[in-house]
VEXBAGU-563906 format. One record per residue (C-alpha): residue number from 1; residue in one letter; z, x, y. Coordinates in pm, 1 decimal, decimal comma, always signed. Each point is the difference from the previous one (the first is absolute). Layout:
# residues N
+-----+------+----------+----------+----------+
| pos | code |        z |        x |        y |
+-----+------+----------+----------+----------+
| NUM |    A |        Z |        X |        Y |
...
+-----+------+----------+----------+----------+
END
This chain:
# residues 360
+-----+------+----------+----------+----------+
| pos | code |        z |        x |        y |
+-----+------+----------+----------+----------+
|   1 |    M |     -1,3 |     +2,2 |     -1,8 |
|   2 |    P |    +86,1 |   +269,8 |   +259,7 |
|   3 |    S |   -349,7 |   +182,0 |    -71,5 |
|   4 |    E |   -168,7 |   -329,1 |    +52,5 |
|   5 |    N |   +182,0 |    -43,0 |   +323,1 |
|   6 |    N |    -67,7 |   +332,5 |   +114,3 |
|   7 |    D |   -396,1 |    -33,0 |   -106,2 |
|   8 |    R |    -17,1 |   -324,1 |   +211,5 |
|   9 |    I |   +167,3 |   +163,4 |   +320,1 |
|  10 |    A |   -240,0 |   +299,5 |    -51,5 |
|  11 |    K |   -304,2 |   -227,6 |    -19,8 |
|  12 |    E |   +106,8 |   -201,7 |   +305,5 |
|  13 |    L |    +81,7 |   +319,3 |   +187,3 |
|  14 |    K |   -345,4 |   +119,0 |    -84,7 |
|  15 |    F |   -156,0 |   -306,3 |   +118,6 |
|  16 |    Y |   +198,3 |    -42,6 |   +325,8 |
|  17 |    L |    -21,7 |   +324,8 |   +108,1 |
|  18 |    F |   -356,5 |   +131,8 |   -123,0 |
|  19 |    E |   -219,2 |   -293,4 |    -73,5 |
|  20 |    L |   -255,7 |   -105,9 |   +249,0 |
|  21 |    R |    -84,6 |   -382,6 |    -13,5 |
|  22 |    K |   -373,7 |   -140,2 |    +25,9 |
|  23 |    T |    -93,3 |   -160,9 |   +309,5 |
|  24 |    E |   -303,0 |   -164,6 |   +119,0 |
|  25 |    R |    +61,3 |    +92,9 |   +358,2 |
|  26 |    L |   -329,1 |   +144,9 |   +188,3 |
|  27 |    W |     +8,6 |   +334,4 |   +135,0 |
|  28 |    H |   -113,1 |   -159,7 |   +331,0 |
|  29 |    I |   +326,6 |   -116,1 |    +81,7 |
|  30 |    P |   +177,8 |   +363,2 |    -10,0 |
|  31 |    V |   -275,8 |    +95,6 |   +238,6 |
|  32 |    L |    +53,7 |   -285,1 |   +220,5 |
|  33 |    A |   +377,4 |    +50,3 |    +36,9 |
|  34 |    S |    -51,4 |   +364,9 |    +68,4 |
|  35 |    L |   -252,8 |    -84,5 |   +296,8 |
|  36 |    C |   +265,8 |   -255,4 |   +138,4 |
|  37 |    V |   +275,6 |   +263,8 |    -17,9 |
|  38 |    G |   -203,0 |   +307,2 |    +78,6 |
|  39 |    V |   -248,0 |   -146,8 |   +320,4 |
|  40 |    P |   +289,9 |    -73,1 |   +223,7 |
|  41 |    L |   +143,2 |   +328,7 |    -72,0 |
|  42 |    L |   -299,0 |   +210,9 |    +42,8 |
|  43 |    I |    -36,4 |   -225,0 |   +356,1 |
|  44 |    G |   +337,3 |    +84,8 |    +85,0 |
|  45 |    Y |    -55,0 |   +368,2 |    -60,6 |
|  46 |    Y |   -328,3 |     +2,6 |   +212,1 |
|  47 |    F |   +187,1 |   -117,5 |   +285,1 |
|  48 |    D |   +287,8 |   +218,5 |    -55,2 |
|  49 |    R |   +226,2 |   -299,7 |    -80,3 |
|  50 |    L |    +83,9 |    +43,3 |   -352,7 |
|  51 |    N |   +315,4 |   -209,8 |    +41,6 |
|  52 |    Y |   -205,5 |   -298,3 |   +109,7 |
|  53 |    G |   -230,4 |    +64,4 |   -304,2 |
|  54 |    I |   +276,8 |    -14,0 |   -241,6 |
|  55 |    L |   +122,3 |   -342,9 |   +144,2 |
|  56 |    A |   -336,8 |   -136,9 |    -39,4 |
|  57 |    S |    -63,1 |   +120,0 |   -346,2 |
|  58 |    T |   +325,5 |   -147,8 |   -109,1 |
|  59 |    G |   -125,4 |   -337,6 |   +121,6 |
|  60 |    G |   -339,2 |    +85,5 |   -189,9 |
|  61 |    L |   +179,4 |    -26,6 |   -329,2 |
|  62 |    V |    -16,4 |   -374,6 |    +23,2 |
|  63 |    I |   -350,1 |    +56,9 |   -208,2 |
|  64 |    L |   +205,7 |    +27,8 |   -315,9 |
|  65 |    Y |    +44,1 |   -366,3 |    +14,2 |
|  66 |    L |   -369,3 |    -97,4 |     -6,0 |
|  67 |    P |    -58,5 |   -232,6 |   -294,7 |
|  68 |    T |   -317,2 |    -28,5 |   -202,5 |
|  69 |    T |    -70,2 |   -355,1 |   +104,6 |
|  70 |    T |   -278,6 |   -178,1 |   +228,4 |
|  71 |    L |    -38,4 |   +147,6 |   +335,0 |
|  72 |    A |   +197,3 |   -271,0 |   +193,0 |
|  73 |    N |   +296,5 |    +49,5 |   -232,5 |
|  74 |    R |    -28,1 |   +367,3 |    +42,3 |
|  75 |    M |     -2,5 |     -2,9 |   +385,6 |
|  76 |    I |   +279,4 |   -276,2 |     +6,1 |
|  77 |    T |   +213,7 |   +217,1 |   -223,9 |
|  78 |    L |    -41,2 |   +317,7 |   +190,6 |
|  79 |    L |    +48,4 |   -165,4 |   +336,0 |
|  80 |    A |   +325,7 |   -178,0 |   -125,4 |
|  81 |    C |   +115,2 |   +323,0 |   -133,7 |
|  82 |    S |   -101,7 |   +203,7 |   +337,0 |
|  83 |    F |   +227,6 |   -258,5 |   +203,5 |
|  84 |    G |   +271,0 |    +82,1 |   -267,5 |
|  85 |    F |    -51,1 |   +371,1 |    +73,8 |
|  86 |    I |    +17,5 |    -25,4 |   +383,3 |
|  87 |    F |   +297,0 |   -244,3 |    -13,3 |
|  88 |    S |   +186,2 |   +224,2 |   -243,2 |
|  89 |    Y |    -32,6 |   +292,4 |   +235,3 |
|  90 |    A |    +58,0 |   -186,0 |   +307,6 |
|  91 |    I |   +330,6 |   -147,2 |   -130,1 |
|  92 |    G |    +99,3 |   +323,1 |   -141,5 |
|  93 |    I |    -53,9 |   +207,3 |   +300,1 |
|  94 |    S |   +172,0 |   -264,5 |   +202,1 |
|  95 |    F |   +330,3 |    +31,8 |   -178,3 |
|  96 |    S |    -16,6 |   +377,4 |    -35,4 |
|  97 |    F |   +272,7 |    +31,4 |   +289,8 |
|  98 |    N |   +312,4 |    -10,9 |   -260,9 |
|  99 |    P |    +23,3 |   +128,3 |   -351,0 |
| 100 |    V |   +236,5 |   -288,2 |   -113,7 |
| 101 |    V |   -188,7 |   -257,8 |   +161,5 |
| 102 |    S |   -325,5 |   +132,2 |   -127,1 |
| 103 |    A |   +146,1 |    -12,0 |   -374,3 |
| 104 |    V |    +95,7 |   -364,7 |    +37,5 |
| 105 |    V |   -325,3 |    -88,6 |   +140,2 |
| 106 |    L |   -186,8 |   +208,5 |   -262,8 |
| 107 |    G |   +190,0 |   -190,5 |   -275,9 |
| 108 |    I |    -87,6 |   -348,7 |   +136,1 |
| 109 |    Y |   -345,5 |    +94,4 |    +80,3 |
| 110 |    T |    -53,3 |   +132,1 |   -363,2 |
| 111 |    L |   +159,8 |   -324,5 |   -121,1 |
| 112 |    F |   -258,4 |   -217,2 |   +195,3 |
| 113 |    V |   -291,7 |   +223,2 |    -90,0 |
| 114 |    H |    +93,5 |    +18,9 |   -376,2 |
| 115 |    W |    +35,4 |   -367,1 |    -29,1 |
| 116 |    V |   -333,2 |    -76,3 |   +152,6 |
| 117 |    T |   -186,7 |   +264,1 |   -205,4 |
| 118 |    K |   +189,6 |   -145,5 |   -332,0 |
| 119 |    Y |    -85,2 |   -361,0 |   +102,1 |
| 120 |    F |   -357,4 |    +58,2 |    +32,2 |
| 121 |    A |    -12,7 |   +225,0 |   -291,5 |
| 122 |    M |   -168,8 |   +288,5 |   +199,7 |
| 123 |    K |   -124,9 |   +267,8 |   -222,9 |
| 124 |    P |    +85,1 |   +386,5 |    +44,8 |
| 125 |    P |    +85,9 |   +143,8 |   +235,0 |
| 126 |    G |   +167,6 |   -308,2 |   +104,9 |
| 127 |    N |   +262,3 |    +25,7 |   +242,7 |
| 128 |    F |    +21,7 |   +361,3 |     -7,6 |
| 129 |    F |   -205,3 |   +119,8 |   +289,6 |
| 130 |    F |   +148,7 |   -241,2 |   +248,9 |
| 131 |    I |   +323,2 |    +95,7 |    -70,1 |
| 132 |    M |    -93,5 |   +380,7 |     +2,9 |
| 133 |    L |   -145,8 |    -52,9 |   +361,6 |
| 134 |    F |   +326,6 |   -153,8 |    +91,8 |
| 135 |    C |   +198,7 |   +278,5 |   -138,3 |
| 136 |    V |   -228,7 |   +264,0 |   +204,4 |
| 137 |    A |    +59,0 |   -225,5 |   +302,8 |
| 138 |    I |   +359,4 |    -30,8 |     +4,9 |
| 139 |    A |    +96,0 |   +379,2 |    -57,7 |
| 140 |    S |   -238,2 |    +77,5 |   +291,5 |
| 141 |    P |   +165,3 |   +102,4 |   +313,5 |
| 142 |    F |    +43,5 |   -303,5 |   +236,6 |
| 143 |    N |   -224,3 |    +14,8 |   +288,5 |
| 144 |    L |    -79,4 |   -334,5 |   +175,7 |
| 145 |    A |   -270,0 |   +128,5 |   +213,6 |
| 146 |    S |   -213,3 |   +123,2 |   -321,1 |
| 147 |    I |    +77,5 |   -298,6 |   -176,8 |
| 148 |    P |   -348,1 |   -191,9 |    +97,5 |
| 149 |    T |   -205,5 |   +326,0 |    -43,0 |
| 150 |    R |   +156,3 |    +59,8 |   -362,0 |
| 151 |    I |    -81,4 |   -372,0 |    -88,6 |
| 152 |    G |   -331,8 |    +11,9 |   +143,7 |
| 153 |    L |    -94,4 |   +323,0 |   -238,0 |
| 154 |    T |   +117,1 |   -163,1 |   -294,7 |
| 155 |    A |   -190,9 |   -301,6 |    +80,4 |
| 156 |    M |   -320,6 |   +195,9 |    +55,3 |
| 157 |    G |    +29,3 |   +143,0 |   -339,4 |
| 158 |    T |    +30,1 |   -314,8 |   -166,5 |
| 159 |    M |   -320,5 |   -110,2 |   +212,7 |
| 160 |    F |   -177,3 |   +280,7 |   -109,8 |
| 161 |    S |    +67,1 |    -68,9 |   -374,6 |
| 162 |    V |    -93,0 |   -355,9 |    +35,7 |
| 163 |    L |   -327,5 |   +122,8 |   +144,8 |
| 164 |    L |    -72,3 |   +230,9 |   -253,0 |
| 165 |    A |    +81,1 |   -244,0 |   -299,0 |
| 166 |    L |   -218,3 |   -240,0 |   +156,6 |
| 167 |    F |   -302,3 |   +238,0 |     +0,0 |
| 168 |    Y |    +99,5 |    +97,9 |   -359,0 |
| 169 |    S |    +36,7 |   -365,1 |   -103,0 |
| 170 |    L |   -346,8 |    -81,2 |   +113,3 |
| 171 |    L |   -157,5 |   +279,8 |   -176,4 |
| 172 |    M |   +194,9 |    -49,3 |   -323,7 |
| 173 |    L |    -34,6 |   -368,8 |    -36,9 |
| 174 |    Q |   -382,1 |    +26,0 |    -10,0 |
| 175 |    R |    +49,8 |   +206,8 |   -316,5 |
| 176 |    R |   +280,7 |   -140,2 |   -151,8 |
| 177 |    A |   +120,7 |   -386,9 |    -31,1 |
| 178 |    P |   +357,2 |    -77,2 |   +136,9 |
| 179 |    I |   +291,7 |    -25,2 |   -243,9 |
| 180 |    S |   +117,7 |   -344,3 |    +39,1 |
| 181 |    E |   +393,0 |    +16,5 |    +46,6 |
| 182 |    L |   +230,5 |   -285,7 |    +55,6 |
| 183 |    I |   +322,7 |    +33,9 |   +235,7 |
| 184 |    Y |   +306,0 |    -68,7 |   -210,6 |
| 185 |    V |   +325,5 |   -133,3 |   +162,3 |
| 186 |    K |   +339,6 |    +23,9 |   -195,9 |
| 187 |    K |   +212,5 |   -282,5 |    +42,1 |
| 188 |    N |   +337,8 |   +147,1 |   -117,1 |
| 189 |    T |   +134,3 |     +2,5 |   +345,7 |
| 190 |    Y |   +365,8 |   +123,5 |   -109,8 |
| 191 |    A |   -109,7 |   +292,0 |   -223,8 |
| 192 |    N |   -234,8 |   +123,7 |   +266,7 |
| 193 |    F |   +263,9 |    -24,9 |   +252,9 |
| 194 |    V |   +276,3 |   +175,0 |   -206,0 |
| 195 |    E |   -254,9 |   +282,9 |    -84,1 |
| 196 |    S |   -109,7 |    +41,1 |   +364,2 |
| 197 |    A |   +344,8 |    +11,3 |   +119,3 |
| 198 |    L |   +124,3 |   +248,8 |   -240,3 |
| 199 |    I |   -311,5 |   +207,7 |    +80,2 |
| 200 |    G |    +53,5 |    -20,8 |   +359,7 |
| 201 |    L |   +384,8 |    +84,9 |    -32,5 |
| 202 |    F |    -93,2 |   +326,0 |   -197,0 |
| 203 |    I |   -289,8 |   +116,5 |   +251,7 |
| 204 |    G |   +215,8 |    -68,2 |   +310,2 |
| 205 |    G |   +280,4 |   +169,9 |   -180,3 |
| 206 |    S |   -179,4 |   +330,2 |    -91,5 |
| 207 |    F |   -116,4 |    +18,1 |   +340,1 |
| 208 |    L |   +347,8 |    -18,1 |   +119,4 |
| 209 |    V |    +93,4 |   +250,0 |   -254,7 |
| 210 |    G |   -259,0 |   +239,6 |   +128,4 |
| 211 |    H |   +148,3 |    -51,0 |   +361,9 |
| 212 |    L |   +365,5 |    +51,2 |   -105,2 |
| 213 |    L |    -92,2 |   +316,5 |   -216,3 |
| 214 |    K |   -187,5 |   +117,0 |   +323,6 |
| 215 |    L |   -306,3 |    +48,7 |   -149,6 |
| 216 |    E |   -277,9 |   +150,3 |   +232,2 |
| 217 |    N |   -250,5 |   -267,5 |    -83,3 |
| 218 |    P |   +185,5 |   -297,2 |   -170,0 |
| 219 |    Y |   -288,6 |   -223,3 |    -48,4 |
| 220 |    W |    -96,6 |   +200,9 |   -328,5 |
| 221 |    V |   +296,0 |   -137,4 |   -158,3 |
| 222 |    P |   -103,9 |   -377,3 |     -0,7 |
| 223 |    I |   -362,1 |    +58,7 |    -37,2 |
| 224 |    S |    +77,3 |   +189,5 |   -353,2 |
| 225 |    C |   +272,1 |   -261,5 |    -60,2 |
| 226 |    L |   -289,7 |   -283,1 |    +25,9 |
| 227 |    A |   -243,2 |   +200,3 |   -181,1 |
| 228 |    V |   +225,9 |    -11,1 |   -309,3 |
| 229 |    M |   +111,1 |   -357,8 |    +37,9 |
| 230 |    Q |   -347,2 |   -127,7 |     -9,2 |
| 231 |    G |    +16,2 |    +43,4 |   -391,6 |
| 232 |    A |    -68,3 |   -333,1 |   -172,5 |
| 233 |    N |   +307,6 |    +13,5 |   -225,5 |
| 234 |    A |   +305,7 |   +233,7 |    -76,5 |
| 235 |    R |   -195,1 |   +204,9 |   -236,5 |
| 236 |    H |   -281,7 |    +42,7 |   +254,2 |
| 237 |    I |   +249,1 |    +84,6 |   +259,6 |
| 238 |    W |   +152,9 |   +300,0 |   -177,4 |
| 239 |    Q |   -360,2 |   +110,4 |    -87,9 |
| 240 |    R |    -95,1 |    -14,1 |   +356,3 |
| 241 |    S |   +320,3 |   +203,2 |    +83,3 |
| 242 |    L |    -81,7 |   +276,2 |   -249,5 |
| 243 |    H |   -362,7 |    +10,9 |   +141,3 |
| 244 |    R |   +133,0 |     +0,9 |   +358,6 |
| 245 |    V |   +230,3 |   +283,2 |    -44,9 |
| 246 |    L |   -244,1 |   +217,3 |   -230,5 |
| 247 |    G |   -280,3 |    -74,2 |   +199,7 |
| 248 |    T |   +190,5 |    +73,1 |   +333,9 |
| 249 |    F |   +115,4 |   +333,5 |   -155,7 |
| 250 |    I |   -334,0 |    +96,7 |    -49,9 |
| 251 |    G |   -153,7 |   -127,0 |   +314,6 |
| 252 |    L |   +227,1 |   +180,4 |   +208,8 |
| 253 |    G |   -126,8 |   +305,2 |   -192,3 |
| 254 |    V |   -349,8 |    -97,4 |   +122,7 |
| 255 |    T |   +155,2 |    -56,5 |   +364,8 |
| 256 |    W |   +150,8 |   +342,8 |    -10,8 |
| 257 |    V |   -307,5 |   +170,5 |    -86,4 |
| 258 |    L |   -206,7 |   -200,7 |   +263,3 |
| 259 |    V |   +260,6 |    +55,0 |   +269,8 |
| 260 |    S |    +27,1 |   +364,7 |    -87,8 |
| 261 |    Q |   -382,2 |    +48,4 |    +90,8 |
| 262 |    N |    +98,9 |    -42,7 |   +372,1 |
| 263 |    L |   -264,9 |   -307,7 |     +6,4 |
| 264 |    T |   -163,8 |    -58,5 |   +330,6 |
| 265 |    P |     -4,9 |   -359,6 |   +117,9 |
| 266 |    L |   -380,0 |    -43,9 |   -129,5 |
| 267 |    G |   +144,2 |   +123,8 |   -296,4 |
| 268 |    I |   +275,6 |   -251,0 |    -27,2 |
| 269 |    C |   -250,8 |   -260,5 |    +57,0 |
| 270 |    I |   -243,1 |    +97,9 |   -262,1 |
| 271 |    S |   +290,0 |    +48,6 |   -250,8 |
| 272 |    I |    +94,2 |   -354,1 |    +71,3 |
| 273 |    L |   -336,5 |   -153,6 |    -43,6 |
| 274 |    V |    -37,9 |   +174,9 |   -344,3 |
| 275 |    L |   +354,7 |    -71,7 |   -117,1 |
| 276 |    Q |    -72,3 |   -386,5 |    +89,1 |
| 277 |    F |   -303,1 |     +7,5 |   -229,4 |
| 278 |    V |   +186,1 |   +159,9 |   -297,5 |
| 279 |    I |   +273,9 |   -244,6 |    +47,9 |
| 280 |    E |   -205,0 |   -317,4 |    -16,0 |
| 281 |    M |   -166,4 |   +155,9 |   -295,4 |
| 282 |    L |   +317,0 |    +62,9 |   -172,9 |
| 283 |    V |   +246,2 |   -272,8 |    +91,0 |
| 284 |    V |   -170,4 |   -271,3 |   -224,2 |
| 285 |    R |     -3,4 |   +243,5 |   -308,3 |
| 286 |    H |   +333,8 |   +177,8 |    +21,1 |
| 287 |    Y |   +278,3 |    -51,0 |   +264,0 |
| 288 |    G |   +177,0 |   +325,6 |    -72,9 |
| 289 |    L |   -327,2 |   +207,7 |    +42,8 |
| 290 |    A |    -73,8 |   -210,8 |   +324,7 |
| 291 |    V |   +335,0 |    +95,6 |   +139,3 |
| 292 |    V |    -44,7 |   +352,8 |    -27,8 |
| 293 |    F |   -254,2 |    -37,2 |   +288,7 |
| 294 |    I |   +151,2 |   -286,7 |   +176,5 |
| 295 |    T |   +292,9 |   +248,2 |    +76,4 |
| 296 |    P |   -193,4 |   +244,2 |   +214,0 |
| 297 |    I |   -218,5 |   -265,1 |   +162,2 |
| 298 |    T |   +321,0 |   -215,3 |   +111,7 |
| 299 |    I |   +139,4 |   +326,8 |   +162,8 |
| 300 |    F |   -316,9 |    +84,7 |   +170,0 |
| 301 |    L |    -21,1 |   -348,8 |   +137,2 |
| 302 |    A |   +360,1 |    -12,3 |   +108,1 |
| 303 |    E |    +58,6 |   +355,9 |   +107,6 |
| 304 |    A |   -349,5 |   +161,3 |    +87,1 |
| 305 |    A |   +176,9 |   +210,8 |   +288,1 |
| 306 |    S |   +284,4 |   +121,0 |   -204,6 |
| 307 |    A |   -200,9 |    +50,0 |   -294,0 |
| 308 |    M |   -194,5 |   +261,8 |   +177,8 |
| 309 |    S |   +285,5 |   +156,4 |   +166,4 |
| 310 |    S |   +302,8 |    -35,6 |   -228,3 |
| 311 |    D |   +126,7 |   +231,0 |   -273,4 |
| 312 |    P |   -156,4 |   -130,0 |   -304,2 |
| 313 |    N |   +318,7 |    +68,1 |   -194,1 |
| 314 |    V |   +194,8 |   -215,5 |   +219,8 |
| 315 |    L |   -249,5 |   -272,9 |    +25,0 |
| 316 |    V |    -43,4 |    -25,2 |   -375,4 |
| 317 |    Y |   +356,5 |    +22,8 |    -84,0 |
| 318 |    S |    +90,0 |   -293,0 |   +261,4 |
| 319 |    R |   -276,1 |   -219,5 |   -116,9 |
| 320 |    F |   +120,8 |    +29,3 |   -382,0 |
| 321 |    L |   +350,9 |   -104,1 |    +90,7 |
| 322 |    D |   -125,2 |   -276,6 |   +197,2 |
| 323 |    I |   -212,3 |   -127,5 |   -261,5 |
| 324 |    V |   +235,5 |    +73,3 |   -293,4 |
| 325 |    L |   +258,8 |   -207,4 |   +161,1 |
| 326 |    G |   -235,5 |   -310,7 |   +106,7 |
| 327 |    S |   -127,0 |     +5,9 |   -389,7 |
| 328 |    L |   +351,6 |    -16,7 |   -153,8 |
| 329 |    I |    +91,6 |   -271,4 |   +232,6 |
| 330 |    G |   -293,8 |   -195,1 |    -75,3 |
| 331 |    A |    +67,5 |    +65,8 |   -387,9 |
| 332 |    V |   +352,7 |   -157,7 |    +54,2 |
| 333 |    G |   -172,5 |   -289,9 |   +223,5 |
| 334 |    G |   -266,3 |    -74,6 |   -256,1 |
| 335 |    W |   +260,9 |    -30,0 |   -271,1 |
| 336 |    I |   +190,5 |   -247,3 |   +171,6 |
| 337 |    V |   -316,8 |   -211,8 |   +116,0 |
| 338 |    H |   -112,6 |    -23,3 |   -345,3 |
| 339 |    H |   +330,5 |    -65,0 |   -165,1 |
| 340 |    H |    -22,7 |   -353,9 |   -136,4 |
| 341 |    Q |   +366,6 |   -104,0 |     -4,4 |
| 342 |    L |    +45,5 |   +106,3 |   +342,7 |
| 343 |    R |   -308,9 |   -160,8 |   +147,5 |
| 344 |    Y |   +108,2 |   -330,2 |   -168,2 |
| 345 |    I |   +338,4 |     +9,4 |   +120,7 |
| 346 |    A |   -135,1 |    +67,2 |   +375,1 |
| 347 |    E |   -278,1 |   -243,5 |    -37,6 |
| 348 |    R |   +255,8 |   -284,7 |   -139,5 |
| 349 |    Q |   +250,0 |    +99,2 |   +297,1 |
| 350 |    I |   -280,4 |    -51,7 |   +278,6 |
| 351 |    R |    -82,5 |   -342,5 |   -179,1 |
| 352 |    K |   +371,6 |    -95,5 |     +5,5 |
| 353 |    T |     +9,1 |   +108,0 |   +389,0 |
| 354 |    R |   -313,0 |   -208,7 |    +97,4 |
| 355 |    I |   +134,1 |   -287,5 |   -167,8 |
| 356 |    A |   +325,2 |    +23,2 |   +175,6 |
| 357 |    I |   -166,6 |    +46,0 |   +335,1 |
| 358 |    L |   -228,1 |   -333,9 |    -59,7 |
| 359 |    R |   +307,9 |   -200,2 |   -107,2 |
| 360 |    R |   +159,2 |    +62,3 |   +324,6 |
+-----+------+----------+----------+----------+
END
């Protein structure tokens, strides 16, 4: 019996760590994503405003929500997600003046975003980039005068992606028939609310932990926490935790090599463009391998200036602590979210409270 269990564990580890899943995803999508992220960066570099280009390129990530449906549905979906991106960044940057307030608002906003994406059964990447933009915004230095400019740059990035998606869709739909997809609505209101509230609690709490520990860039903690908690079940949560930590460890090695090359601003831009392509090729096949390249691209997007001037050893060490801390919090949070007995108790308590309020 022990040998059978060991063989089964070995097979599962081999599958989860080394197996590449098959996918029908076209190679055009990684190219399109690279253009949506890379072109704003290159424009910012050309005008000697790399910080502006980085903001616009984060808005360009909205292209990852492009569905494979009819033209009208593609454009409606991207426009709705673009509004969500702009709204997320605007609310986040508006509440960045105080860490405690930021953590509370982040938790509430995460609850709302997760509930909406769960209610409409939104496909991956789901709530991730909306909350990621919010986290980056609330960790930014508060400057009231610069808020309109920052929001405008994010909006420009989303508009550029929508424009590219329009031309791409017009070209592709002439060659391939659109896939018919239905919008599913999940009506289990209590279960969705409990899950959303727990995720909001852990995401907001992880950001506050980052501040209390006086981490240099505390937004890495909730982003890593969210990435892990997106698992479909408890087993998937621990799998993603393992992938996240191992992928991050190797990815930080890649980051150290790149930063050690004393990259110029143009080198940073080209690196981000290439990394984005590689990530989109791998993320649907193996999450752990994708994390290897997600780590350097997120560091470059968030800290392009410091990546070119900081000590590579200090930068890599700091990011590793942040990401491991967030992954551990996410693993605990994911276990609680998918603990059936705890969720049942919480749902029953919400029902009792609602009935008691209605009887009054």
